C-alpha positions as CSV (number, residue, x, y, z in Angstrom):
1,M,210.4,-17.0,59.1
2,A,212.2,-13.8,58.5
3,E,210.2,-10.5,57.8
4,Q,210.5,-9.2,54.4
5,N,212.4,-6.0,55.6
6,D,215.1,-8.0,57.2
7,L,218.6,-7.4,55.7
8,T,220.5,-10.6,54.7
9,E,223.8,-11.3,56.5
10,R,225.7,-10.0,53.4
11,E,223.9,-6.7,53.4
12,R,224.4,-6.1,57.1
13,A,228.3,-6.9,56.3
14,L,228.1,-4.1,53.6
15,L,226.9,-1.7,55.9
16,D,229.2,-2.6,58.8
17,F,232.0,-2.4,56.4
18,E,231.2,0.9,55.2
19,G,231.1,2.2,59.1
20,N,234.6,1.2,59.7
21,W,236.7,0.1,56.6
22,W,239.2,3.1,57.3
23,T,240.3,1.7,60.4
24,L,241.7,-1.4,58.7
25,D,245.3,-1.5,57.3
26,D,244.6,-2.6,53.7
27,A,243.5,-0.5,51.0
28,K,239.4,-0.4,50.5
29,D,239.5,-2.0,47.1
30,E,241.5,-5.1,48.4
31,L,239.3,-5.3,51.3
32,I,236.2,-5.4,49.3
33,R,237.5,-8.2,46.8
34,A,238.5,-10.3,49.8
35,R,235.5,-9.8,51.9
36,F,232.8,-9.7,49.4
37,A,234.2,-11.8,46.4
38,C,233.1,-9.2,43.8
39,N,235.0,-6.5,41.9
40,L,234.3,-2.8,42.8
41,D,231.4,-2.2,40.3
42,E,229.5,-4.8,41.5
43,Y,230.2,-3.9,45.1
44,Y,229.0,-0.1,44.5
45,Q,225.9,-1.2,42.6
46,E,224.9,-3.4,45.5
47,L,225.6,-0.8,48.0
48,N,223.7,1.6,46.2
49,R,220.4,-0.7,45.9
50,L,221.0,-1.3,49.7
51,L,220.8,2.4,50.4
52,E,217.1,2.3,49.3
53,V,215.9,-0.4,51.6
54,P,214.2,0.8,54.7
55,A,215.8,-1.8,56.8
56,A,219.2,-0.6,56.0
57,L,218.4,2.7,57.5
58,A,216.9,0.8,60.7
59,H,220.1,-1.0,60.9
60,D,222.7,1.8,60.8
61,P,221.0,5.1,60.1
62,L,224.4,7.3,60.4
63,V,226.1,5.0,57.8
64,V,223.1,5.1,55.5
65,R,222.4,8.8,55.8
66,R,226.1,9.7,55.3
67,L,226.4,7.6,52.0
68,L,223.0,9.1,50.7
69,R,224.7,12.5,51.2
70,L,227.8,11.5,49.3
71,R,225.8,10.0,46.7
72,D,223.7,13.2,46.3
73,R,226.9,15.6,46.3
74,R,228.4,13.4,43.6
75,R,225.2,13.5,41.4
76,R,224.9,17.3,41.9
77,A,228.5,17.7,41.2
78,R,228.0,15.8,37.8
79,L,225.0,17.9,37.0
80,D,226.6,21.2,37.8
81,G,230.0,20.5,36.3
82,P,233.3,21.4,37.2
83,A,232.9,25.3,37.2
84,Q,231.0,25.2,40.6
85,V,233.3,25.1,43.5
86,D,232.8,25.7,47.0
87,D,235.0,28.1,48.9
88,A,236.1,28.1,52.6
89,R,233.1,30.4,53.6
90,G,230.5,27.9,52.3
91,G,229.7,29.9,49.1
92,T,230.3,29.0,45.7
93,N,232.8,30.6,43.3
94,V,232.2,30.5,39.6
């Protein structure tokens, strides 16, 4: 019997795909449709739910942390609005 925290084969495949999709020849959206038989919205909803599962972090901590950082940056950008732009020195120009 599998433990409750184990990932499904599909969940592991999602994380593995996110870790190396750019090394493949096809466009990411085409690869998602072909490999996971879902549209982009469904894929990203499933991936975002997966990021909250502790077993996902245990499976591939680098990928999960990178995706969490990207998600947080996008959320902050939406909340801050387009006026906030980082300059080359790491500061912010308004």
